[in-house]
C-alpha positions in Angstrom: 4.4 1.6 -31.7 5.3 -0.6 -28.6 7.7 2.3 -27.1 4.7 4.7 -27.0 2.5 2.4 -25.6 4.6 1.9 -23.0 4.9 5.5 -22.3 0.9 5.9 -22.3 0.7 2.9 -20.0 3.4 4.9 -17.2 1.1 8.1 -18.0 -1.5 6.1 -17.2 -0.3 4.6 -14.1 1.4 8.4 -12.7 -2.6 10.1 -13.8 -4.1 7.4 -11.5 -2.1 7.6 -8.7 -2.3 11.2 -8.3 -6.1 11.4 -9.3 -6.9 8.4 -6.1 -4.8 10.6 -3.7 -6.3 13.8 -4.3 -9.9 12.0 -4.3 -8.6 10.3 -1.1 -7.5 13.4 0.6 -10.8 15.6 -0.6 -12.9 12.8 1.0 -11.1 12.8 4.4 -10.9 16.6 4.5 -14.2 17.0 3.8 -15.5 14.6 6.3 -13.2 16.4 8.7 -15.3 19.0 8.2 -12.1 21.0 6.3 -15.1 22.2 3.3 -15.9 25.1 5.9 -12.6 26.7 5.4 -13.2 30.2 4.0 -11.8 31.7 0.8 -11.7 28.8 -1.5 -8.8 27.2 0.6 -10.2 23.6 0.7 -8.8 22.8 -3.2 -5.4 24.0 -1.8 -5.7 22.6 1.3 -6.3 18.7 -1.0 -3.2 19.7 -2.6 -1.4 20.0 0.1 -2.1 16.9 1.9 -1.2 15.2 -0.9 2.6 17.0 -0.8 2.3 15.7 3.1 1.0 12.3 2.3 4.3 12.3 -0.4 6.5 13.1 2.9 6.8 16.8 1.5 7.5 19.5 3.7 4.4 22.4 4.7 5.0 25.4 6.3 2.6 27.2 8.2 2.7 30.9 8.5 0.5 34.3 9.2 -0.2 38.0 10.6 -2.9 39.1 12.6 -2.6 43.2 11.7 -0.1 45.2 12.9 0.0 43.7 16.6 -0.3 40.4 16.5 1.1 37.6 14.5 0.5 33.7 13.9 2.8 31.0 14.1 3.0 27.4 13.2 4.1 23.9 12.1 3.0 20.8 10.7 5.1 17.8 10.3 2.5 14.7 9.4 2.1 12.1 6.9 -1.8 11.4 6.2 -1.1 8.1 5.4 -3.8 7.3 3.9 -3.5 8.9 1.2 -0.1 7.7 0.7 -1.3 4.3 0.8 -4.1 4.6 -1.6 -1.7 6.5 -4.1 0.8 3.5 -3.3 -1.4 0.8 -4.1 -2.4 1.8 -7.4 1.4 2.3 -8.7 2.2 -0.8 -7.4 -0.5 -2.3 -9.0 0.0 -1.0 -12.0 3.4 -1.5 -12.2 3.3 -5.3 -11.3 0.6 -5.2 -14.0 2.9 -3.6 -16.9 6.4 -4.0 -15.7 6.4 -7.8 -16.6 5.8 -7.0 -20.0 8.4 -5.5 -20.7 12.2 -4.0 -19.2 11.1 -3.4 -15.1 13.9 -1.3 -15.3 13.0 0.6 -18.4 9.1 1.0 -17.3 10.0 2.4 -13.9 12.3 4.7 -15.4 9.0 6.1 -17.7 7.2 6.1 -14.7 9.9 8.8 -12.7 10.4 10.7 -15.5 6.4 11.2 -15.9 6.2 11.6 -12.1 8.3 14.4 -11.5 6.4 17.4 -13.4 3.1 16.2 -12.0 5.3 16.2 -8.3 6.4 19.3 -9.7 2.9 20.9 -10.6 1.6 19.8 -7.1 3.8 21.0 -5.6 3.8 24.6 -6.8 -0.1 25.3 -6.8 0.3 23.7 -3.0 0.2 27.6 -1.2 -2.8 29.7 0.0 -3.4 32.0 2.8 -6.9 33.1 4.1 -8.0 34.4 7.2 -9.4 32.8 10.1 -12.5 34.4 11.7 -11.9 35.2 16.0 -15.6 34.1 16.4 -17.6 36.3 19.5 -16.5 36.5 23.1 -14.0 38.5 24.9 -11.1 37.5 21.7 -13.4 38.4 19.2 -14.0 41.8 20.7 -10.4 42.3 21.5 -9.6 41.8 17.9 -12.3 44.2 16.5 -11.1 47.1 19.2 -7.2 46.6 17.8 -8.2 45.5 14.4 -6.9 41.8 14.2 -7.1 40.2 11.6 -5.6 36.8 11.7 -4.0 34.9 8.3 -2.8 31.5 8.1 -0.9 31.1 5.0 0.8 27.2 4.0 3.5 26.6 1.3 5.6 24.0 0.3 9.2 23.4 -0.2 9.2 22.3 -3.5 12.8 21.6 -3.7 11.9 19.1 -0.5 9.1 18.4 -1.8 10.2 17.4 -5.2 13.2 15.5 -3.8 11.5 12.9 -1.2 8.3 12.6 -3.6 10.9 11.2 -5.3 12.3 8.7 -2.9 8.7 8.0 -2.3 8.1 6.4 -6.0 11.0 4.9 -5.8 10.3 3.4 -2.6 6.9 1.7 -3.8 8.3 0.4 -7.0 11.8 -1.3 -5.1 9.1 -2.2 -2.7 6.6 -3.8 -5.1 9.6 -5.1 -7.2 10.5 -6.9 -3.8 7.8 -8.2 -2.9 6.2 -9.5 -6.2 6.7 -12.7 -7.3 5.8 -11.5 -10.9 9.1 -9.5 -11.0 12.6 -10.4 -11.6 15.3 -9.5 -8.7 18.8 -9.7 -8.6 19.9 -13.1 -7.0 21.7 -11.1 -4.2 17.5 -9.8 -3.0 15.7 -13.0 -4.0 16.7 -13.9 -0.2 14.5 -11.1 1.2 11.3 -11.3 -0.9 9.9 -14.4 1.3 9.6 -11.9 4.5 9.3 -8.8 2.6 6.0 -10.1 1.0 5.2 -11.2 4.8 5.6 -7.8 6.2 3.9 -5.9 3.8 0.9 -8.5 4.4 1.0 -7.7 7.8 0.9 -4.6 7.3 -2.4 -4.8 5.4 -4.3 -7.2 7.8 -3.4 -4.6 10.6 -5.0 -1.7 8.4 -7.8 -4.3 7.5 -8.6 -4.8 11.1 -8.4 -1.6 11.8 -10.8 -0.5 9.3 -13.5 -2.5 10.2 -13.3 -2.0 13.4 -13.6 1.9 12.3 -16.7 1.2 10.5 -18.4 -0.9 13.3 -17.7 2.7 15.6 -18.6 4.8 13.0 -22.1 2.9 12.5 -23.0 1.8 16.2 -21.1 5.3 18.6 -22.1 7.8 16.1 -19.5 10.6 14.9 -19.5 8.9 11.7 -17.9 12.0 9.8 -15.3 11.9 12.3 -14.5 8.2 12.2 -14.4 8.4 8.2 -11.8 11.3 8.1 -9.5 9.2 10.4 -10.1 5.8 7.9 -9.6 8.3 4.9 -6.6 10.2 5.8 -4.6 8.8 9.0 -5.9 4.9 9.2 -2.0 3.6 9.1 -1.2 6.7 11.6 -3.0 5.4 14.2 -3.2 0.9 13.5 0.4 1.0 12.6 1.7 2.9 16.2 -1.1 0.9 17.8 0.8 -2.6 16.2 3.6 -1.7 17.7 2.0 -0.8 21.3 1.2 -4.2 20.9 5.0 -5.2 20.6 5.6 -3.2 24.3 6.7 -0.1 22.5 6.5 3.1 23.9 5.4 6.3 22.2 5.7 10.0 23.6 3.0 12.4 23.2 0.5 15.2 24.0 -2.5 17.1 23.1 -3.7 20.7 23.6 -6.2 22.3 22.1 -8.9 22.2 19.4 -6.8 20.3 16.4 -8.4 19.4 13.3 -6.7 16.1 13.3 -8.8 12.8 13.4 -8.0 10.9 16.2 -9.4 8.3 18.2 -11.1 9.3 21.6 -8.9 6.9 23.6 -6.2 8.2 22.2 -7.2 11.6 22.8 -8.1 10.7 26.5 -4.0 9.7 27.1 -2.7 12.7 25.6 -4.5 15.4 26.2 -2.8 16.0 29.3 -1.3 19.3 30.6 2.4 17.4 30.5 3.8 14.8 27.7 2.3 11.6 28.4 4.0 8.5 27.7 1.5 6.2 25.5 1.7 2.4 26.4 -0.3 -0.7 26.9 -0.4 0.1 30.4 -2.0 4.2 29.9 -4.5 2.6 27.7 -5.2 -0.2 30.0 -6.3 2.7 32.8 -8.9 3.6 30.0 -9.7 0.6 28.3 -8.3 -2.8 29.8 -9.6 -4.3 26.4 -6.3 -3.1 25.1 -4.7 -5.8 26.5 -5.4 -7.9 23.3 -3.5 -6.5 21.3 -0.6 -8.7 23.0 -2.6 -11.6 21.6 -3.4 -10.1 18.1 -0.1 -9.3 17.7 1.1 -12.7 18.0 -1.3 -14.3 15.9 -0.1 -11.0 13.0 3.6 -11.9 13.8 3.3 -15.7 13.9 1.3 -15.6 10.8 4.3 -13.4 9.1 6.9 -16.0 10.0 4.5 -19.1 8.5 3.5 -17.1 5.4 7.4 -16.7 4.6 9.0 -20.1 5.6 5.9 -21.1 3.3 7.9 -19.1 0.1 11.4 -19.3 1.1 13.7 -22.4 0.1 12.5 -25.7 1.3 16.7 -26.0 2.6 16.4 -22.6 4.4 17.8 -23.7 8.1 15.2 -22.8 10.9 17.2 -20.8 13.0 18.1 -18.5 9.3 14.2 -18.2 9.0 13.7 -16.7 12.2 16.8 -14.3 11.8 15.2 -13.0 8.8 11.6 -12.4 10.2 13.2 -10.5 13.2 15.5 -8.4 10.9 12.0 -7.7 8.6 10.0 -6.8 11.6 12.9 -5.1 12.9 13.1 -2.9 9.6 9.1 -2.2 9.2 8.9 -1.0 12.8 11.6 1.1 12.4 9.8 2.3 9.1 6.7 2.6 11.0 8.0 4.9 13.6 9.8 7.1 10.7 6.3 7.8 8.8 3.7 8.2 11.6 5.6 11.0 13.8 3.2 14.1 14.5 4.0 17.1 15.2 2.0 20.2 15.0 1.7 23.6 16.5 -0.3 26.9 16.0 -0.3 30.0 18.2 -1.8 33.2 17.5 0.6 36.0 19.5 0.0 39.6 21.0 2.7 42.4 20.4 5.0 39.0 20.8 4.1 37.5 24.0 2.2 34.5 24.6 -0.1 32.5 22.8 -3.7 33.1 22.8 -6.1 31.2 23.4 -10.0 31.1 22.8 -9.1 28.2 20.1 -6.6 29.9 18.4 -3.6 27.9 19.6 -2.8 24.3 20.3 -0.4 21.5 20.1 -0.4 17.9 19.0 2.7 15.7 19.0 3.5 11.9 18.8 7.1 10.5 18.9 8.5 7.0 19.3 10.9 5.4 21.9 12.6 4.2 18.2 15.5 1.6 19.5 13.2 0.2 22.3 10.9 -0.4 19.9 13.2 -1.7 16.9 14.6 -4.3 19.6 11.3 -5.5 20.6 10.3 -6.0 17.7 13.6 -8.1 16.4 12.6 -10.2 19.3 9.2 -10.8 18.4 10.4 -11.5 14.8 12.7 -14.4 16.1 10.3 -15.9 18.1 7.4 -15.5 15.2 9.8 -17.0 12.3 11.1 -19.6 14.5 7.3 -21.0 15.8 6.0 -19.9 12.1 9.1 -22.0 10.4 7.8 -25.0 12.8 4.2 -24.4 11.9 4.9 -24.9 8.2 7.3 -27.8 8.4 3.7 -29.6 9.7 2.4 -28.7 5.9 5.6 -29.1 4.0 8.5 -30.9 6.3 10.9 -30.0 4.3 10.9 -26.5 5.6 14.0 -26.3 7.5 15.6 -29.3 6.5 16.7 -30.9 3.4 13.7 -32.0 1.3 12.7 -30.7 -2.0 12.3 -26.8 -3.1 9.0 -25.6 -2.6 7.1 -25.4 -5.9 5.8 -22.0 -5.3 9.2 -20.5 -4.7 9.0 -16.9 -6.0 10.3 -16.4 -9.8 14.1 -15.8 -9.8 14.8 -17.4 -6.4 18.3 -18.8 -6.8 20.0 -21.7 -4.5 21.4 -18.6 -2.6 17.8 -17.8 -1.4 
């Protein structure tokens, strides 16, 4: 009977995770205007968005009659959708795992995750016609009999593999950052900094969400802003956090893409050539972006402080600084990996060129990874050192030889 109950808990966790992701994607796409897509495409686009949020591959293809063809590619993870699902899955795992064997509970979740993921992957495909509209392009389409169609499909094997990796990653990070779950002794040392980095990323999102809601309420375009919040808030906020550390991203926006972006980023990236996105480029449009340096300093220092309070009392200060630096470097590396964006769509006539008229465009954003990781390491070392020093004023034994902190995560051994 207990085994059945544990399987039901695992099933509830999987269903709640997918339902949360589907609802978040549907609300975000509706705010972005996707309900106007022809031929009942909206539900399938929602499924494709969930697939992309799990790291899966969505391939765009199509044709436009005998004389024209359409092509496109899209690589983007709607991280608001992914985060919503991750929080639900993590909460369910953290709630039920302590009452059973965490490894067995995780295995049940993954066993049920696989068929649910396969079902979503197999149904996330659709083909619909794109209206050419009025004007020259519409007249040309009528004369030549052009009827552009866009189809999207998912690479099912890749989607299943990456979706499983996504679920394993969420469960592993939950176990690493939560004091309620046991860990192998070699991993206990990473728990304080893992907790601090998760907190740092979530605080970034909370600040971004507040700013977004204020913008929606005071500056108009509430639907556009809500689309950003519900589909891609981490896609905007986490790269902006790295910009405050001094990182640089390369990108370009051209054409009327429906991917929601804040006005400032759109202005910097909408250029004929590839643009460099950094604090200097943003400051030329809005000098207030220099406050990002101050915000990042507060966030990194707070993360170092929080990690120090959760670390063993006998941990040397220099070692805490190294751990914080490495943790922030890994965090920024992960941000660079998941926040890349690449999208292109074009309609060509007789195989030559892209036709304009709102049917072609390009958008991409990619980081300069290793300089960003190096800067994060330096910031983390400084934040860990200063945060550890600040923690010593609250708990003088941090970095010294005092007693172990009473709130050390469960399972923390001498090797922590």
